[in-house]
Structures are given as structure tokens and as C-alpha cells.
N, C-alpha and C positions, 0 to 999 in steps of 0.2 A: 504494500500500500504506500504510494508516494506520500511524503510528509505534508504536502500542501493541499491535499484533498480531504474532504470530509465525507464520511459515509454514515449518515444518520440512520439508514435502514439497519445498521449493525450495532448502533449504540446500546440498545437494551441488552443484547446478547453479550457484548464486549464489556460494557461499563456499569450497568445497572447495579450489580452486586457490590462492586468496588465503591461506587458513589454512595450507595445506601449505607455500607459499613462505615465509610468516612463520616457520614452525616449522623448516624445513630449515636456515635460516640460523643458528638458535640451537642446534640439536642435531647438525647435520652427519651425520645418519644417516637414510637414506631410509626404512627400516622403522620406526624409532622415530618419525619425523615422521608417517608414515601412522597409526601406532597412536595418537599423541597427538591427531591430528585426529579420528579415530574416537571416542576417549574424550571429546573435546569435544562432538561431536554427541550422544553418549549422555547426557552430563551435562546438556546443554541440554534434551534431551527430558525428563529426569527433573525438571529444575527450572523448567519452563515457567511454573508457577504463581507463581514468584518474579519473573518478568519484569515490571517496572513501566512500561516504555515510556519511561524517562527517557533512554535512549540508543537508537541504531539497533540493529537486529537484528545486524548485522555487528559493531558495537562490543561488544555484549553477548557474542557468541560469542568474540571476541578476548580479552575479560577472563576468560572461562572457560578459554580456551587458555593464557593467561599463567600461570594457577594450575596448570594441568596440567604445563606446562614446569618451573615452580618445584618442584612435587612430584617430578617425574622427577629433577631434579638433587639434591634433598634425599635421595631414595632411594638414588641411586648413591653420593653422598658419605657417607651413613651407613654403607654397606657397606665403604667404604675403610678405616675405622678398626677394623674388627672383625678380630681374629686368628682364624686357622683352626688348630685343633689336631687332629692325627691320631695315633692310637695303633695300633701294630702289635704284637700279642701272638702269641707262638708257644707251642706246647704245652709245650716244655721250659724256658720262661723263668720258670716259677713266679710268675706274676703281674707280672713286670717287663715293661715294654714300651719301645719306641722312641718318643719323643715328638718331633714335628716341629711347630714353630710358624712359620707364615708371616705376615709382617706387610707391610702397605703401607708404603712409605717415609714417614717422619715429615717433613712439610713444614717443621717447625721445626729439623730436623737438617741445617742447611746448613753446607757447608764454606766456607773462605775462597775456594776456587776457584769455587764456585757463586756467591758474592756478587760476585766480580770479573767473572764472565761476565755476570751480570744487569746489572751497572753498565755493562759494555761494550755490551751489547745496547741498553740504554736510551739511551746516548750515540749509538749508531748510528741508532736510530729518530729521535731528534731531529735529527741531521745530515741524514737523508733527508727529514724533514718540511720542513726549510729549503729543500730543492731543489724542492719541489712548488709549483705556482701557489698564490697566497694563499688562494683560495676552497677549493681541494682540501685544502690543509693544515688550514684551519679546520674544514671538515666532517669530515675524517678524525679530527682531534683530539677534536672534540665527540662523535662517534659511537663511535669505537673506543677512545679512551683515557679520556675523561671519562664515557662511558656514557649520554649524553643520549638520550631517546626521539626518534624520528623527528619527531613532531609538534612538539616543543619546538624542534628544530633548524630545521625548516621555518618556524616562526613567527619565530624569532630572525633568520634570514637572509633571510626573505621569499622562499622558493623552494617549489616544489611537491615532493611526495614522489617523483614519478617523476624529477625533476631531481636530487634528493638521491641517489637510488640510482645514477644515472649518474655523478655526481661521486664517490661512495664507491667505485664499481667502478674508475674511473680512478685514484683515489688509491691504492687497495689494490694494483692492478697495478703502479703506479709504485713504491710502497713495497717490494713484494716484489722487484722488479728491483734497486732500489737496495741493499736489504739483501743480496741475493745477491752483488752486485758488491763491497760494502764491508764485509760482516761475516762471511760464511761462509767 
């Protein structure tokens, strides 16, 4: 397949599983992940004329998917700050009503207890990290704490992506067990 050509008739067979797995890790919701992958394919079809062939077909679709995931989080986060106001008027209240305002908790409205719990959790995470084998700890820290992309971690540590995901899985399992035993 030449690099500058797109073959949308093969996208589902070639990329659907990969894109779904990529998405489910980031949104943790089966239905939303499926919707985002569908939206990616649709956006890819609509923007085929913009494909320059500078990247592989899969890489191009992943870049579209990343934007879809970012848009999804922007959308749900923009709704969190909006207050909902409901009014309940009755016939005899002469224009007066009951007002109810519901707000999402303000993330900046932290109590001393919240700050203490967060500090304790952070300490517990780092204590558990120290118990992991060196490579697992390094991969976990780079991926889950520092937010490095898979490709960057693989290049930095000279490992393959499949190996990275095995290491990450083992590290997360060990971290969950350690936190369960030492923090909860």
C-alpha cells in the first residue's frame, strides 16, 4: 500500500480494534470509546483531501482520534462549571417561585482534610513505587505520573510498545495491591 493513499474501505478491519483499545484506556467507557472511534472514521472520511501522506494511515487516524478525545473531555469539563437553575411556580404564589441552584463542587474549594488526604495518598504512591522493580517503577512513573507518550517512553528505555504495556499492567496491578494494603 503506497504511503500517500488512503483506503477507508479497510479501516474497520485494519484499525478499529487498535483505535478502540487506544480510546478505552483514556475514557474508560465502552460506549463512549465506540462513539469516538466512529467519529474518527467519519472525520477521516470527511477530511481525506487533507491527507498529505506524511504519516501512515494509522498514525493519521490516531491524530484525529486524539483530537476527538480532547474535544470529548473539553465538552464534559465545560458542562461541570455550569449551574443549573430550576424554578417552581405555583398558581397562588403571585409570581414568586422556589429557586434551586445546583453546582458542581469547586475544585479550588479544598478543605484542610482534603489537602492532608492528597498528601497522604501521594506519600503512599511513592512508598509503593519504591517497592516495584526498577524498570516497572520507571515506566509507571513516566506513563502514569509524568504523562509521557508511549513512543517517547519506548525510545527512552529502548523497549517495544507491547513490552511497555506488559510492564505498565504489572506495575499498575502491583501499585493497586500495595495501595490497598497500605493506604485504604
